[in-house]
PyMOL CGO cylinders between C-alpha atoms (Angstrom):
from pymol import cmd
from pymol.cgo import CYLINDER

trace = [
    CYLINDER, -16.98, -3.53, 7.61, -14.63, -3.68, 4.63, 0.3, 1, 1, 1, 1, 1, 1,
    CYLINDER, -14.63, -3.68, 4.63, -16.14, -3.93, 1.16, 0.3, 1, 1, 1, 1, 1, 1,
    CYLINDER, -16.14, -3.93, 1.16, -15.03, -6.59, -1.32, 0.3, 1, 1, 1, 1, 1, 1,
    CYLINDER, -15.03, -6.59, -1.32, -13.34, -3.91, -3.44, 0.3, 1, 1, 1, 1, 1, 1,
    CYLINDER, -13.34, -3.91, -3.44, -11.47, -2.54, -0.42, 0.3, 1, 1, 1, 1, 1, 1,
    CYLINDER, -11.47, -2.54, -0.42, -10.47, -6.06, 0.68, 0.3, 1, 1, 1, 1, 1, 1,
    CYLINDER, -10.47, -6.06, 0.68, -9.14, -6.83, -2.83, 0.3, 1, 1, 1, 1, 1, 1,
    CYLINDER, -9.14, -6.83, -2.83, -7.07, -3.63, -2.84, 0.3, 1, 1, 1, 1, 1, 1,
    CYLINDER, -7.07, -3.63, -2.84, -5.67, -4.42, 0.61, 0.3, 1, 1, 1, 1, 1, 1,
    CYLINDER, -5.67, -4.42, 0.61, -4.74, -7.94, -0.52, 0.3, 1, 1, 1, 1, 1, 1,
    CYLINDER, -4.74, -7.94, -0.52, -3.03, -6.50, -3.59, 0.3, 1, 1, 1, 1, 1, 1,
    CYLINDER, -3.03, -6.50, -3.59, -0.99, -4.09, -1.44, 0.3, 1, 1, 1, 1, 1, 1,
    CYLINDER, -0.99, -4.09, -1.44, -0.24, -6.79, 1.12, 0.3, 1, 1, 1, 1, 1, 1,
    CYLINDER, -0.24, -6.79, 1.12, 1.44, -8.90, -1.54, 0.3, 1, 1, 1, 1, 1, 1,
    CYLINDER, 1.44, -8.90, -1.54, 4.25, -6.34, -1.56, 0.3, 1, 1, 1, 1, 1, 1,
    CYLINDER, 4.25, -6.34, -1.56, 5.36, -7.16, 2.00, 0.3, 1, 1, 1, 1, 1, 1,
    CYLINDER, 5.36, -7.16, 2.00, 7.34, -10.00, 3.53, 0.3, 1, 1, 1, 1, 1, 1,
    CYLINDER, 7.34, -10.00, 3.53, 4.97, -11.61, 6.03, 0.3, 1, 1, 1, 1, 1, 1,
    CYLINDER, 4.97, -11.61, 6.03, 7.44, -13.82, 7.89, 0.3, 1, 1, 1, 1, 1, 1,
    CYLINDER, 7.44, -13.82, 7.89, 6.63, -14.50, 11.54, 0.3, 1, 1, 1, 1, 1, 1,
    CYLINDER, 6.63, -14.50, 11.54, 8.27, -11.80, 13.60, 0.3, 1, 1, 1, 1, 1, 1,
    CYLINDER, 8.27, -11.80, 13.60, 8.82, -9.40, 10.69, 0.3, 1, 1, 1, 1, 1, 1,
    CYLINDER, 8.82, -9.40, 10.69, 7.57, -5.80, 10.62, 0.3, 1, 1, 1, 1, 1, 1,
    CYLINDER, 7.57, -5.80, 10.62, 4.36, -6.53, 8.69, 0.3, 1, 1, 1, 1, 1, 1,
    CYLINDER, 4.36, -6.53, 8.69, 3.52, -9.50, 10.92, 0.3, 1, 1, 1, 1, 1, 1,
    CYLINDER, 3.52, -9.50, 10.92, 4.10, -7.51, 14.10, 0.3, 1, 1, 1, 1, 1, 1,
    CYLINDER, 4.10, -7.51, 14.10, 1.93, -4.60, 12.91, 0.3, 1, 1, 1, 1, 1, 1,
    CYLINDER, 1.93, -4.60, 12.91, -0.87, -6.97, 12.00, 0.3, 1, 1, 1, 1, 1, 1,
    CYLINDER, -0.87, -6.97, 12.00, -0.60, -8.82, 15.32, 0.3, 1, 1, 1, 1, 1, 1,
    CYLINDER, -0.60, -8.82, 15.32, -0.57, -5.59, 17.34, 0.3, 1, 1, 1, 1, 1, 1,
    CYLINDER, -0.57, -5.59, 17.34, -3.78, -4.41, 15.68, 0.3, 1, 1, 1, 1, 1, 1,
    CYLINDER, -3.78, -4.41, 15.68, -5.45, -7.84, 15.98, 0.3, 1, 1, 1, 1, 1, 1,
    CYLINDER, -5.45, -7.84, 15.98, -4.74, -8.03, 19.72, 0.3, 1, 1, 1, 1, 1, 1,
    CYLINDER, -4.74, -8.03, 19.72, -5.78, -4.42, 20.35, 0.3, 1, 1, 1, 1, 1, 1,
    CYLINDER, -5.78, -4.42, 20.35, -2.30, -3.18, 21.13, 0.3, 1, 1, 1, 1, 1, 1,
    CYLINDER, -2.30, -3.18, 21.13, -1.14, 0.37, 20.44, 0.3, 1, 1, 1, 1, 1, 1,
    CYLINDER, -1.14, 0.37, 20.44, 0.69, 1.35, 17.26, 0.3, 1, 1, 1, 1, 1, 1,
    CYLINDER, 0.69, 1.35, 17.26, 4.33, 0.82, 18.22, 0.3, 1, 1, 1, 1, 1, 1,
    CYLINDER, 4.33, 0.82, 18.22, 6.60, -0.09, 15.28, 0.3, 1, 1, 1, 1, 1, 1,
    CYLINDER, 6.60, -0.09, 15.28, 9.01, -2.92, 16.03, 0.3, 1, 1, 1, 1, 1, 1,
    CYLINDER, 9.01, -2.92, 16.03, 9.92, -6.36, 14.79, 0.3, 1, 1, 1, 1, 1, 1,
    CYLINDER, 9.92, -6.36, 14.79, 12.06, -9.35, 15.67, 0.3, 1, 1, 1, 1, 1, 1,
    CYLINDER, 12.06, -9.35, 15.67, 15.17, -10.45, 13.78, 0.3, 1, 1, 1, 1, 1, 1,
    CYLINDER, 15.17, -10.45, 13.78, 13.86, -14.02, 13.70, 0.3, 1, 1, 1, 1, 1, 1,
    CYLINDER, 13.86, -14.02, 13.70, 10.83, -15.52, 15.47, 0.3, 1, 1, 1, 1, 1, 1,
    CYLINDER, 10.83, -15.52, 15.47, 8.69, -13.28, 17.66, 0.3, 1, 1, 1, 1, 1, 1,
    CYLINDER, 8.69, -13.28, 17.66, 9.81, -13.16, 21.28, 0.3, 1, 1, 1, 1, 1, 1,
    CYLINDER, 9.81, -13.16, 21.28, 12.54, -15.75, 20.58, 0.3, 1, 1, 1, 1, 1, 1,
    CYLINDER, 12.54, -15.75, 20.58, 15.06, -13.40, 18.98, 0.3, 1, 1, 1, 1, 1, 1,
    CYLINDER, 15.06, -13.40, 18.98, 16.38, -9.87, 19.24, 0.3, 1, 1, 1, 1, 1, 1,
    CYLINDER, 16.38, -9.87, 19.24, 13.72, -7.15, 19.08, 0.3, 1, 1, 1, 1, 1, 1,
    CYLINDER, 13.72, -7.15, 19.08, 14.32, -4.16, 16.81, 0.3, 1, 1, 1, 1, 1, 1,
    CYLINDER, 14.32, -4.16, 16.81, 12.73, -0.96, 18.13, 0.3, 1, 1, 1, 1, 1, 1,
    CYLINDER, 12.73, -0.96, 18.13, 11.50, 2.03, 16.11, 0.3, 1, 1, 1, 1, 1, 1,
    CYLINDER, 11.50, 2.03, 16.11, 14.74, 4.00, 16.56, 0.3, 1, 1, 1, 1, 1, 1,
    CYLINDER, 14.74, 4.00, 16.56, 16.65, 1.24, 14.76, 0.3, 1, 1, 1, 1, 1, 1,
    CYLINDER, 16.65, 1.24, 14.76, 14.16, 0.54, 11.97, 0.3, 1, 1, 1, 1, 1, 1,
    CYLINDER, 14.16, 0.54, 11.97, 14.52, 1.58, 8.34, 0.3, 1, 1, 1, 1, 1, 1,
    CYLINDER, 14.52, 1.58, 8.34, 11.84, 3.58, 6.57, 0.3, 1, 1, 1, 1, 1, 1,
    CYLINDER, 11.84, 3.58, 6.57, 10.86, 0.44, 4.64, 0.3, 1, 1, 1, 1, 1, 1,
    CYLINDER, 10.86, 0.44, 4.64, 10.46, -1.54, 7.88, 0.3, 1, 1, 1, 1, 1, 1,
    CYLINDER, 10.46, -1.54, 7.88, 8.30, 1.19, 9.41, 0.3, 1, 1, 1, 1, 1, 1,
    CYLINDER, 8.30, 1.19, 9.41, 6.15, 1.29, 6.27, 0.3, 1, 1, 1, 1, 1, 1,
    CYLINDER, 6.15, 1.29, 6.27, 5.73, -2.51, 6.41, 0.3, 1, 1, 1, 1, 1, 1,
    CYLINDER, 5.73, -2.51, 6.41, 4.75, -2.41, 10.10, 0.3, 1, 1, 1, 1, 1, 1,
    CYLINDER, 4.75, -2.41, 10.10, 2.28, 0.40, 9.38, 0.3, 1, 1, 1, 1, 1, 1,
    CYLINDER, 2.28, 0.40, 9.38, 0.76, -1.52, 6.46, 0.3, 1, 1, 1, 1, 1, 1,
    CYLINDER, 0.76, -1.52, 6.46, 0.30, -4.60, 8.63, 0.3, 1, 1, 1, 1, 1, 1,
    CYLINDER, 0.30, -4.60, 8.63, -1.31, -2.49, 11.33, 0.3, 1, 1, 1, 1, 1, 1,
    CYLINDER, -1.31, -2.49, 11.33, -3.62, -0.58, 8.98, 0.3, 1, 1, 1, 1, 1, 1,
    CYLINDER, -3.62, -0.58, 8.98, -4.62, -3.54, 6.82, 0.3, 1, 1, 1, 1, 1, 1,
    CYLINDER, -4.62, -3.54, 6.82, -5.62, -5.78, 9.73, 0.3, 1, 1, 1, 1, 1, 1,
    CYLINDER, -5.62, -5.78, 9.73, -9.43, -5.77, 9.65, 0.3, 1, 1, 1, 1, 1, 1,
    CYLINDER, -9.43, -5.77, 9.65, -10.14, -8.35, 12.34, 0.3, 1, 1, 1, 1, 1, 1,
    CYLINDER, -10.14, -8.35, 12.34, -9.68, -8.05, 16.08, 0.3, 1, 1, 1, 1, 1, 1,
    CYLINDER, -9.68, -8.05, 16.08, -9.41, -10.66, 18.80, 0.3, 1, 1, 1, 1, 1, 1,
    CYLINDER, -9.41, -10.66, 18.80, -12.71, -11.54, 20.44, 0.3, 1, 1, 1, 1, 1, 1,
    CYLINDER, -12.71, -11.54, 20.44, -11.83, -11.57, 24.12, 0.3, 1, 1, 1, 1, 1, 1,
    CYLINDER, -11.83, -11.57, 24.12, -15.30, -12.90, 25.01, 0.3, 1, 1, 1, 1, 1, 1,
    CYLINDER, -15.30, -12.90, 25.01, -16.22, -9.89, 27.09, 0.3, 1, 1, 1, 1, 1, 1,
]
cmd.load_cgo(trace, "trace")
């Protein structure tokens, strides 16, 4: 469980990142939410409907944004199991 103070700090840090659908932050957050492994990537436009950029072709800033999205995601998908 994340405390209110920790949640506020995460929200403050999150404001630094572009959260567009398919971007590095969004993909990191989605991967964590759906229980997928840490695997930096993003899409040039919308997720799965545009070219995918893999880790080898990402900038340091893009990797940092993906990592922030992954680490700051505090909820996970309830698969009903």
